[in-house]
Every structure is written in C-alpha cells, then in structure tokens.
C-alpha positions in Angstrom: 1.4 -18.3 7.0 0.8 -16.7 3.3 3.6 -15.2 1.5 3.0 -12.3 -0.6 5.4 -10.5 -2.8 5.0 -6.8 -3.6 6.9 -5.0 -6.2 8.0 -1.3 -5.3 9.8 1.9 -6.9 11.4 3.7 -3.8 12.7 7.1 -3.9 14.8 7.7 -0.8 16.0 11.3 0.3 12.2 12.5 0.1 10.8 15.2 2.4 8.2 13.2 3.6 7.8 9.4 3.6 4.4 7.8 1.8 3.1 6.1 -0.8 2.4 7.9 -4.1 0.1 5.4 -6.1 1.1 3.0 -8.6 3.3 3.6 -11.7 4.6 1.0 -14.1 2.8 -1.8 -12.1 4.6 -1.0 -8.9 3.8 1.0 -5.8 5.5 4.1 -5.5 7.1 5.0 -2.0 9.2 7.9 -1.1 11.2 7.7 2.0 12.8 10.6 4.2 15.9 8.3 5.0 18.9 8.7 2.9 20.1 5.8 0.6 23.2 4.7 2.4 24.7 1.9 4.5 21.1 0.4 4.1 19.1 3.1 6.1 16.7 3.6 3.1 16.2 0.0 3.3 15.7 -0.3 6.7 13.2 2.9 6.8 11.2 0.9 4.0 10.8 -2.4 6.0 9.6 -0.1 9.2 7.4 2.3 7.1 5.4 -0.9 5.3 5.2 -2.6 8.9 3.4 0.4 10.1 1.2 1.0 7.6 0.2 -3.2 7.3 0.3 -3.9 11.1 2.7 -6.5 10.0 5.8 -7.3 12.3 9.0 -6.2 10.5 10.8 -9.6 10.9 8.2 -11.0 8.3 9.3 -8.2 5.7 12.1 -8.9 3.7 13.8 -7.0 0.9 14.1 -10.2 -1.9 15.5 -8.2 -4.9 16.6 -4.7 -5.8 18.6 -4.1 -2.4 20.7 -1.4 -4.2 18.3 -0.3 -6.5 14.9 2.3 -6.6 13.2 -1.0 -8.0 12.6 -3.4 -5.0 10.7 -6.5 -4.6 9.2 -7.4 -0.9 8.0 -10.4 0.7 5.5 -10.3 3.4 4.5 -13.0 5.4 1.3 -13.0 7.0 -1.5 -15.4 8.9 -3.8 -13.0 7.3 -5.4 -13.5 3.9 -5.0 -9.8 3.2 -4.4 -7.9 -0.3 -1.6 -5.8 0.7 -1.3 -3.7 -2.5 -4.6 -2.7 -1.8 -3.8 -1.7 1.7 -1.0 0.4 1.3 -2.3 2.3 -1.6 -5.5 3.1 0.0 -4.0 3.8 3.7 
C-alpha cells in the first residue's frame, strides 16, 4: 500500500464542485458544500474518491481541517500520480 500526500486549496460554498487548476503549488478545488459541521470536508473526500476511484476510507485529511489550505493523505495499491489525475480529469 502506497501513501501519497496532496496539498489543496479548498473553496467551499461554490455553485459547482470541481478542480480549478493549480495555485501556489496546491490543487484548487471548489465544493458546493457549506463549511459547517464538517460537511465540506466530507464532500471533499467524496469528491476526490469519485475523481480517482479510490475508496473514501483510504482518503484522510491530515492537515487544515478548519482551513482552506488542506493536506490529504491517500492510500492506494496502485502506483499512480494522483495530482495529475485530479487536475487532468
């Protein structure tokens, strides 16, 4: 099992969820979920799982739980460059 760490900028409360390129060496993601009671964080994990095909249980927020600057850890059997998969899909 390999672990990859990805740095993100997450903007909750957007009209549509999606990936909006790279800014300051972080992947910029907009989420439709509101930033209260962990809803945006749950939506983020669900969104990344859908984009990468990796189960939600293998995706963890390891830094920035209450910040727009987040770091996530993704465990996977496959050797894949998740950053390029998120940005290109």
